[in-house]
N, C-alpha and C positions, 0 to 999 in steps of 0.2 A: 572363558567364564562369561556368563551373561547375567544381567541384572534386570529384574522388573522392579523399578525403583519408585516408591511411593513418596513423592516430595511435595505435591501441591495440595497439602492438607492443613487443617487447623491444629491448634495446640491443645494438649491436655493440661489441666491445671498444674503448674510448676514442673511439667514434664515427668511426673512420677506415676508409674503404673498403679492401678488400683490394687489394694490389698484384698486378699480373699476373706470372705466373711466366715465366721465360725460355722462349723457343721450344723446343719439344720436351721440356718438362719437365712436361707435364700428368700429374696423378695417374691419369688414365684412359688412359694410353698403352700399355696391354696388359701391364703388369708381372705376373709370377706372383704368386699369393696363397697364403697358408697355408690350412689347413683351417678356421680361424676367421674367414677373410675378410680378413685383413691382407695387403698385398702383401709378397712375399718381399724381404728386405733383401739387396742385392747384396754387402754387407760381411759378411753372415752368412746363409747359405742357410736357407730355411725349414725344411728337415728337420733343422737343427741347433738350432733354437730350442726350448727346453724347453717342455713343455705347461704346467708350473707358471708359467713366465715369461709365457706368453701369457695365462693366467688372471689373473695379477696385473696385467698391463698392461690387459686389458679392464676389470677392476674399477677401476683407477686412472683410466682415461679416462672411465668412467661417473660416478664419484662425486667425482673430484678429491681435494684441491685441485690447482691448476695445478702447483705445484712438485713434488708427489708424482708426478703423471702424467708430467711431463717427466723426472724422475729415473728412474722405472721404465722409460720408453721408451728412454732412453739405455743403461741397464743391460742391458735385454733384447737390445739390438743389439750389446752388447760394444764400444761405440765410446768411445775416450778423448775428452775434451773438445777436445783439440788437433785431433783428426780431425774432430770436429763443426764446429769453427771453419773448418777447411779446406773442408769441403763448402759452408758458408755463403758463403765467399769466391768460390766458383765461381758463385754466384748474384748476385755483385756486392754482397753484404751483408757488412759487416765488424763482427763482434761479438767482443770479446776473450774469452779463456778465463775471466778473472776474472768477467766479466758472466754468462757461461753458468753458472759455479759458483754465483754468487749466486742466479740464477734457480731452479736446481734445489734450493737450500737453503731457498728461501723468504725470503731476506734482501732481495731486491728483486723487483719485478714488471715485466715489459715493459709500457711505457705509451706511449712515443713512437712516431710513425708508422713509423720505421725498425725499431724493436724489434718491432712487431707484424708487420711484413713478414718479419722474421727468424722469428717463430713459425710463420707460414704456410709458410715454406720448410722449417722443421724438421719439419712434418708430412709432407712429402714425403721428406726425407732420412732420417727415421726410419721411413718406410713406414707411416704411420698413416692412418686414415680422415680424409677432408677435414673440416676445422673441429673435429676432436676436441680439439685443444689450445686453439685460439683461443676456443672457446665457454666454456671454464673461466675465462677472464679476465673474463667478463661475468656470472658467477653472482652473484646478490644476496647469498648467504650468505658469499661470499668478498670482497665489496667494500663498503666504506662508501659512504654516499650521496655523500659529497664526491668519491669517485673516479669516479662515473658521468659520462659525457660530458654536457656541457650541451646539453639539447634546445632546439631552436628553439621559441619561444613559439607558442601557438595564433594569436595576432594576426598574426604574421609569415607564417603559412601560409594562413589562412583568414579572409576578410573577416568572416564571421559567427562570429567566435571566441567571443564571450561566449555566444551561443546554443548553440553546439556544446558548450562546457564545461558549461553547465547541463544539457543533455540527458544528457551522460555521467555527471554527478553523480547525476542521477535514476535511472540504471541501476546506480549504484554501481560504475562502471567507471573504474579508474585509467588514466593515460596509458600506463603500462607494464603491459600486460595479461598479461605472462609469456610472450609468444610472440615469437620471432625469425623473420622471413621468410627462407627459403632461396631461394624462387623465387615469382614471381607473374606470371601471364599474364592480361592483361585484354583483352577484346574489346568494342568499343563500336559500336553500330549507329545510323546517322543515316538518318532516314526521308525520304519523298518531299516532305514539307513542310519539309525542312531541319532538322527537330527531332531531339533526342536520343531515340530510341525506347527504348533500354535498353542495359544492359551486363552482361557476365558476367565473373566472376573465378574463377580457379583458383589456390589457394594451396598451397604446400608450406612448412610451418612446423616449428620445433623449440621445445619448451618449455625455458625456462631456470630454471624452478622447479617444484616439485611441486604437483599439484592443479589444473592449468589445464584447464578443461572447456568454454571458450567463446571466441568471437572477436566483437568488436564492429565491424560494418561501417558505413561512413558514406557517405551520398549527399547531395551538394549540387547541386541542380538549377540549370538556367539560369533567368534572370529569367522570372517567370511560372509557374514550377513549382508544382504543387499536391501537396505531399508526402502528403496524406491519400489521394490517388489512386494514389500510386506503390506498386507491388506488389513485395514481397520474395519471392524464390524460393530455397529451400534445394535445391541441385541434387545434391550428392554429399557423403556422410559428415558431414552436419550437419542440424539442423532449426531452424526459426525459433522464437526465443523472444520476448522483449518487444520491441516496436517503439515508438519515440517520434519525434515530429517537431515542427517549428515552421513554421507556415504562412507567415508573413511572410518568413522567411529562406530558405525552400525547402530546409531541412535535415532529413534523416531519419537516425536511427541504429537499427540492428537487431542484436539478439543472434543469433548462430549457435551453437547448442548442439551439442557433440560427444556421442557416445554413451559416451565413456570419459573418465576423468580422466588426464591426461598426467603422467608423472613427468619430472623434469628430465632433459633429453637425448633424450626421446622425440620422434619426428616424427609429423606428421599431414598428410594430404592432404584438402582439402575444396574445394567449389565452391559459389558462390551467384550470384544475379543480381538486378538491379533493373529492372523494367519501368516506364518513365516515359512519354514522349510527351505530357506535359502542358504543356510550356513552348513558347516561341517559337523563333526561328531560333538554332541553335548555330553558333558560329564557332571553337570550340576545345574541347579536353578537357585538363584539368590534374590531375595527382595530386601531393599533398604528402606528403613523407616527413619525419617528425620526427627519425628517426634514420637514420644510414647503414645499409644493409641488403644483401640479396642481389640476385639477378638480377630485373630487371623487364622485361617485354615488353608493349607496348601496340599494339593493332591497331584502326584505325578503318575501318569498312566503310560505304560510301555506297550509297544506293538508286540504281538505274539512272536514275530520273527526276530526280535532284538530285545532280549531280556538280560538285565544286568546280573552280575554274580553276587553283588552285595550293595546295600544302600544304607545311608545314615543321615541324620539331621545334624545341624551345627549352628552356632551363633558366633557373631563377631561384633566387637564394639566399633570397628572401622575396617575399611578395605585393607589397610596395611597391618592391622592387628592380628594377633594369634586367634585361632579358632578354638572355641570351647563348647561345652554343652553337648558333646558328641553322644549320640544314642543310635544304636543299630535299629534299622527298620526292616520288617519282614514283608516281602512281596506277597500280596494276596493271590491265592490260587486261581480264582476264576476271572478276576478283573485286571490282573497284572498291574497292580498299583500299590503305591505307598503314600503315606500322608503324615502331616503333623498338624497339631492344633495348639495355638498359643492363646490362652484366655485373655491376657493383657500384654501386648507387645511392648518391648522396650526400644528406645532409640538405638539404632545400629543396624546390623544385618542378620537375617535369618534365612536358612535354606536347607536343601536336601542335595546330597552328592551321591554318586554311584560309580561303581567300577564295572567295566565291561569285561575284563579279563581277570 
């Protein structure tokens, strides 16, 4: 078994994946936008929104805290709380006016799954950029450590947990690296000897604290992997920093350095890869997620000389737990690949397995 384990990332609010919006309610549904990039509010036309209001709103969404940003957004749209409650009800979300008032006063914070779902709906109702409110609930400066979601332990996600922890400590890398994944597209190549030849990852991330300038990538090879022979490639908008590995466990960690220090709320796109090909037969690819996160897409491509007889996706809550969510995957005819797409990942493990015989 091999794991590409995503552990050096920031938290999502309360560790709860985003709920899907009702059909036809996508933020990218072609709504008109103001000059500052915000969609026009049907309750208040864009040309009637004061420039000062837009400036205040942009500043509040950028710096927070959450209750100030929410109050400013509601005020800029000139929506009474009763009207906001009515809009939420159209999404099937029932939040009282009193709760909304507490939220915008800072007396209470949305924490339950239904409350976080309401916050995401509010982003659309108030015509705000996607995740502009929800990310403020995850800011370290606004939340005590006790309010952070409980992360799954290394041991539940990776069999070589102690080794991995030691390598991360050696790099001075905390579990929460200050980055939250918005989207991650991973491509894995299986060679003619049925071995994992390599993989490439393209990340879209957002910083949730100031000063973030790197990402720590983790490679856990199949049995027999020689990590000292694994090559790390910085492909786009990053460069390779320190690399550490443990030969017996087949684990390698690598710093990917950015050319800029991100501020809280800044986004960054980067890509990197690992060239392996040192281990034996591969029968699956698994990625672990310590926290719930954004979208994840995984594609496995097989060599024409080594095609599996069947493939399926699966999910696990922990490395020792039972596998569920099994779904058969059909190998594409021309590109010899299978894939999965998870719109909002959950904490745990997600992967694709295949049979050779």
